[in-house]
C-alpha positions, 0 to 999 in steps of 0.5 A: 837547709839554711833557715828553719821556721818551726810551726807552733803545733808543739807542746807547749804551744809558743803562745806566751812569753815563757814558752817562746823564751823556752823555745829560743833557749832550745834553739840557741843550745842545739840549732845548727842552722838559722831558726826563725820561730813562729808564735801562735795566733791564738792561745793553744791554737784553739781559735778563741783567744788571741795571744799577746802580739806585742810581747811575743814580737818583742821576744823575736818571733818572726810571724804569727800562725795557727799552722794547720788550723784555720782561724774560723771566725772573721772577728778573730782574724780581724783582731789578729790582723790589726795586732799583727799590723801594729807590730809589723809581723805577717799573719801566715794562714792555713785556709780552711773553713771547717763548716765546708769540709763535710767530713771529707778526706780528699778532693770533692770531684770525680775521683772521690765519687769513684772511690766512694770517699767524702770530698772536700770542695774547693770553696772550703779553702777559697772562701776563707782566703777571700774573707782574709784578703779583705781583712788584710786590706782593712788592716794593712796586715801582711797576709801570707797564704800557705799551700794554695790548692784551688783555681778559685784561690789563685783568682782571689789572690791575683785580684787582691794583688792587683788591688794593692793588698799586701798578700803573698802565697805559696804552692807545694810541689805535689799540688803542682805535679799531682791531681786527684786522679793520682790517688789510688783507692788503698794508699793513705800516703796520698791523703794530705791537707789540702788534698790533691785537686783537679787537673784544672786546679793544677793548671791554675796553680802553674799559671799563678806561679808563672805570672807571680800571683804565687810567690814561692814553692814550699814543701809543706814538709811536716816531720814529727817525732 
């Protein structure tokens, strides 16, 4: 790797000037490659109070994200996008409406029914993306969607780009190569978020990558010590 972008799901969360300065100090002392730090969107990634976008932008963060926690309320994301647009920094989003997860542990489909495991429907992701692209249009914010996994999400992003909204997106190798049918009944290595989806979703992701709807492939690699 030549550039690393550490997510803010750390302790402490990089949500204040002091915490970002501490992170940048550690980077300057130890990094062997280029490191671009994120800042959180909300304090403690709790989704209830915005960070100070202007001050954190001045500290050199390159984007704002709450990592694997979807911003649950439209009002909070709207306020965040307005601030991000003002400081000309992207909002990077894991898109998941918690009210639509229903305690799921894998994709809601034929395989989840076979295994008797609660499933997460496609709309848990695509509904939040649809909300956010409209907010991005209203604010002029650059909105980047992490690890797209559903055909509905691809359609929403494609339509947003055609409308001239500043949205970019990524897909993971495993969502391009694997589906729910590859999930065995007794191996939690196949449990991920977002989950492996249907073959129809996989084909839509490939099509989206080929036609430019999806901008890049990202590993979603998340090492933790």
